[in-house]
C-alpha positions, 0 to 999 in steps of 0.5 A, spaced: 550 414 397 553 421 399 552 423 406 546 427 408 547 433 412 546 433 419 540 436 421 539 440 427 535 438 433 528 441 433 527 446 439 523 442 444 516 445 446 516 450 451 515 447 458 510 450 463 515 451 468 519 456 463 519 463 464 514 467 460 514 474 457 510 479 461 505 479 455 505 472 455 503 472 462 497 477 461 495 474 454 496 481 451 500 482 444 506 486 445 503 493 443 497 492 448 502 490 454 506 496 452 500 500 453 498 497 459 505 498 462 505 505 461 498 506 464 500 503 470 507 507 471 503 513 469 498 511 474 503 510 480 506 517 479 499 520 479 496 517 485 503 518 489 503 525 487 496 527 487 492 522 490 487 517 488 482 522 486 486 524 480 482 524 473 483 518 469 484 522 463 490 525 466 493 519 467 491 517 460 495 523 457 501 522 461 501 515 459 500 517 452 494 513 450 487 515 449 482 515 454 478 509 451 485 505 451 485 506 459 478 504 460 478 498 456 484 495 460 482 498 467 474 499 466 474 502 473 478 506 478 478 501 483 481 496 478 487 501 476 488 503 483 489 495 485 493 493 480 498 500 480 499 498 487 499 491 488 507 491 490 506 496 495 500 492 498 504 486 498 510 490 502 505 493 507 502 486 509 509 484 509 511 489 514 505 487 518 507 480 518 514 482 520 512 486 526 508 480 529 514 475 528 518 480 532 520 476 538 520 483 542 513 485 542 514 492 543 520 493 538 515 489 533 509 494 534 514 500 534 517 498 527 510 497 524 508 504 526 515 507 523 515 503 517 507 504 515 508 512 517 514 512 512 510 509 507 505 514 508 509 520 508 513 518 501 507 515 497 500 519 498 497 515 493 498 508 496 496 510 503 489 513 500 489 506 496 490 501 501 485 505 506 479 507 501 473 503 500 472 501 493 465 496 492 469 492 487 476 491 490 475 485 494 482 484 495 483 491 498 477 489 503 480 483 505 487 486 506 484 491 510 480 486 515 487 482 515 491 489 517 486 491 523 486 484 526 494 484 525 494 491 529 489 488 534 495 482 535 500 487 535 497 492 540 495 486 545 502 483 545 505 489 547 500 490 552 502 483 555 509 484 556 508 491 560 510 496 554 504 499 551 500 503 556 493 499 558 489 505 555 491 505 548 486 503 543 486 500 536 483 506 534 489 510 536 492 507 530 487 511 525 488 517 529 496 517 528 495 515 521 490 521 520 495 526 524 501 523 520 497 524 513 496 532 515 504 533 515 505 530 508 507 536 504 510 538 497 517 536 499 518 528 500 524 530 504 521 535 509 515 530 509 519 524 511 523 528 516 516 531 519 513 524 520 519 521 523 519 526 529 512 526 530 512 518 530 518 518 535 514 523 540 507 519 539 511 512 540 514 515 547 507 517 549 504 510 547 509 507 552 507 505 559 511 510 562 506 515 560 500 514 565 496 521 565 489 519 564 486 520 556 480 522 554 475 516 551 477 513 544 474 516 538 470 511 534 475 511 528 476 505 523 482 505 518 477 506 512 476 513 515 483 515 513 481 517 506 474 518 507 471 525 504 469 530 510 461 530 510 457 536 507 454 541 511 
């Protein structure tokens, strides 16, 4: 009886631990995933250069899709902002965690201020997104609350070692970010240089060696960084 040709072994079923493609991870067809990726890329670019209030129709046009496609994937602006800046949000949280873990409390405090202000100077969209209020963006509210608690810890640690002046208030962080946001211009290079100089001046004034009395702190919260001015 002639020998039967050898049969190639069947490919084993995919393991649950086997890496999946982005389309598989989101449950979308390849073309739908492509549209989603293009929308997120266009959104990040638009938010970074124009802020988060840019019309969504502008983002759809940049992505080369119809407005209906954008709204089908991202029904609200908050959803689009949240997904567009997920990586940056994680980075901001990591910066805060690193500052809290620094064995030198003053260095940790200064490092967080410097890195956050650099992010603000180079990425307008992310700063506005992180500090804005969106009713249906629960993750952002949770992360902002966590940021406020972390900032309070940074401040107290720096005071406990006698490096941060006693009258420094947590609202002074918002004051600093408001000042830093005002120097963001058209050129990223100029914005970054101006931000670094401003931060250097302010950190020197925050040090315990500067003891001239200050006016009382302003009632400011992180949510007010991107809050529109009141109508008269």
